[in-house]
N, C-alpha and C positions, 0 to 999 in steps of 0.2 A: 620706925619702919623706914627704910628708905623710900623715895619718891622716886616714881618709874615716868620717864618721858613716853610720850604718844607711840612712839617706834619701839618701844620696848616691851609692849604687852607679851608677846610669846616667851621674853625674858623673864616678867613678872610672873606670867602664870607657872611656867618649871621652878622658879626659886619657892612659888608657894607649894606646889606639890613636894618639894625637897623639906621644906619646912615642916608640913604635915607627917611625912613618914616618919621624922626625926620626934616629932611631938609623940607619936604613937610609940614610938620606939621605946621613950623614957618616960612612958608612962606604966612600964611594968610588965608589958607582954611577953609572953615566950619566943614569940617569932623574929627571927633574925631577918631584918630587912636592909642589912650592910650592903648587901650586893646590889640590890634595887637601887639604894642611896647613892650609889658608886657611877653606876651605869648612868643615874639623871645628873650628877654631877659630872662626868664626862659629857655629855650631852650639853649641858647648860654651859661649859668653856668651849665645845666648838660652836654653840649657837652665838655667845658673845663675839668671839674672835670674827665669825661670819659678818656681823651686826656692824661690828664697829670699824671692821677694814671696807666695808662698803658704805660709808656715811656719806650722805650729800649733803654740800654745804648747808640746806635749811635744817637737816638734823643735826649738823655741827654745831649751828647756832642755838639751839635748843639744849644740845650739852654744855656748852660756852655760860649758859644762862640758867644752869642747873642751881637751885636753891642751895644745896649740899655742897658746891664746889667751894676747895679753901678760899677764903679771904682775907682780906690785909693783916686780920690780929692773929690768923691763924699761922701765917708767914712769918710773923714777926714772932712768935712764941716758939716756933718749931726751928727757923735759920740764924733767929739772931739773938743775942744775950746785952745786959744793961742795955735795952731800949728806953730813951728819955725822950717823950715827946715834946714837941715845940709848938707852941699854938701862935697863933694872930697873924697879921701883915703888917701890923705897926702902922696902919692907915684907917682900917674900918673896921676890923674885927676879926672873929674866926670862922672856918668855915670847915664843918666835919665832913665833907664829901671828899677831901682830900687831908691825909695823916701823914706826920714826917718827923724825923725828929733825928738825935744822935744814938748809935749803935755800934756793936761790934759785931763782926762777923767773921766765924770761925776764926775768932783771936783778933781779928784787924780794924780800927775803927773807921765809920764809914759814916757817910749820910743816908739814910733810907725815905725814899717818899712813896707814897702809894694811895688811890682810890679806894673808899672802903661804901660797899653798897647798902651792908647792914643783913641780918641774918632773920630778923622777925618784922611785924609790921612796925612795932613802936620806932627799932635800931634802923629801918627803911627810912622812916620819916625825918628821924634825926640826922641821918647820913644823907639824906636828899637823895638816894637812890643812889649815890657815887657821882651823881652831876654838880660838878663844883660850880661854884659863883666865882667873881672877879678876885674875892680875897682868898680863895683857895690857891689860885694860880700866884696871887703876889707872895703868898706862904711860900710857895714853891720855889718862888725865885728869891728870896730870903734863904733860906734854907740851903739853895746849890751856891749862892754866893758865899755864903760862911763856909761851905765846903772847898771852895776856891782859896778863900782866904787860908785856910788851914791846911791844904794838902790832902784833903780827904777824898776817895773815889766815892763816887754817888751811884745808888742802886735805886732804879725805882721800879713800881710794880703796877702796871696799869690793867683797870677792871671799870670801865664808864661806858655809858650807852652814849654818852655828851655830856659838852658843857650845858650848864643849865640854859634855857634860852628865857627865861622869865623878865618882865619888863625891868624889875628892879636893877638885876643882873646888866642888862643893857646900859641900861642910866648910869651905871656905876663903872661902864667901861670893861665889858665883857673881853671884846674883840682885841681891845689894847692890851689885856692884860694876858690872852693866849699866846699873843704875837711874842710881847715880852719874856713869857717863859719859855717859849720855843726858841726866843734869840738868846735867853741866859744858857740853855743845853749846850747851844753852838758854840757859845764864847767861852764857857768856862775851861781853864787848863789842868784839868783833872781827870782820869778815868770815868768812863760813865757807862752803864750797862742796864738796860731795860726790858723788862719782861710782861709781855703782854699774857695776863692770866684767865682774863674770861674774854669779856669784849673789850675791842679798842676802837672806840667811836670818835669819829671827826676829829676835830680842832683840840677837843676836851681831852684824846689822848696822845696826839701829836706833841701838846704843852710842854709834858714830862716824858716825851720819847725821841727826842731827837738826840740820841746817844750815840756813842762810838759803836756799841755792839745792840742790837736790836735782836731778841728771842722772843718766841712764841711757844705757849705750851701746844701740844699736838692738835686740840680741840679747840682751841680759841680763835677769835677772829677781829680782823684789823680791817678798818673800813672808813672811806671817806662821810659813809652815812649809813645809816641803820635799812635794812632790807623795806622795813615798813614805811622809813622815811621817804625811800626811793621809789617806792609804790607807789606812794601817796603824790607824789610829785609828776611821774611820768603817766600812772593810769587812773590817777584821781582815786584810787582804791587801796585798801589795804590786804584785798582778797589775792591780789597780784605779788604778796611780798616773798614768797617761794620761787618766784620767776627770778625777781629781783636778787634775792639772794643766790642762784645758780650763776647770773650774770655778772655780779659784780666782783667774783676774784678776791675773797674777804678769808679763805681758809688760809691755813698757815702754810699748807703744800702749794697755792698758787702763789703766795708771796715771797716763799723762799726761790721758787723758779722766775720769779719777776724781780730778783734781786730788791726788795724791798726789806726784807728782814735777813738776818744773818746765821740764822740756826732754829732749829726744833726742837723743845723737850719732850722726849717721848712721855705720854701717861699712863697709868696701868691700864690692863684690858676694862673696859667699860668706862674708862674716865676716870678723872682726879679723885671724882666724888667717892668712887668704890675702895679708894686707899689711898687717903690723904697724907699720909704719913711716907708711903713709897713716893708720891707725885712731889712731896717738899722737898726729900731729899734729891731727886732728879735734878729738880731746881737748881736747888743749893750748887749742885755739883756744877751744873752750867754755869752758874755766875762766877763761881768761883774759877772753873778752867778760862773764862775770859778774861777775868780782872788779872791772872797770872802772864796772859799772853801781852797786856799790856802794861804789865811792872817793868819800872825802868823807862819807860819811853819818855822823852820832853814831852813840858806841856804845851809847848807851842807846835811841836808835833802832832800831838794828841788833837788838838783843836782844828790842824789841818786835815787830819786826816777822817775826822769829823764832817767837814765842810766838803771835803771830796767825796765822802760817801754818798751825803744827800743831792749831791750834784749829778753824780753820775746815776741816780733813779731815773728809770726812762729814756735810756740810752742801752739798755739790755737789747744786743742782738741787732744794733745800727754799726752800720759799717762808716 
């Protein structure tokens, strides 16, 4: 059964009524309730549309963190073929919060990298809730440099609350690893497309997101800090997290207006978790379209365009 968010209670109640009526109809009763079911389904569609068209940033954050939202393995299984995962940073070890390797995307060879949060308690612990350690970013560096060497486009999928802030990670050079990974993104001479599919938190996201084209799914988030982290710094309490979310300009719509991202991938009504296949098809189409637009552009020019893109951020609207 689908997990419903706090603001979806009226939707959950309506869907419950529809299930009850269908169950009654399927139990062999002689009463025809198809008309009632149809009316409730029409009402449900209208309620879903009204709810999701008016989501606040705080509510969008809840959708972006929905446990049934498509994760990196779902993206790989649906959009890529012949995926060959490559492990380790050749310096310390393997990090399960970032996965990546060689694959084919709609027939063309590429390197694909992404965060993985996990889908249940055991897998979330294994993947450290998508919070990478230095070895994860150094693995990403190794994969991007390999893509550059062999002329393969890089496609990354971001879904992380941020880099892991533990003592061990800091001792192994977390900040340096993030900085070098970001620098590698900006230095490679092959097309690079990034998709924010859930949370894009802080340097942990930017480290694999300094791409030629940065796309966001409609109900994803991209921010320098989580709303909870911002509230704890500014107000010394998590009770103000909703206020922080509303002030941070973290939604796809805000960031497109600010020139931070290049496009928004529409999600099915009710979020990607309601129709993952349709959501992933739209995501794949957006990635393919952006890669095609960069086909044939010289490597040096790709790097210049990427550099200019990020230098221009913050200059929107300035004379």
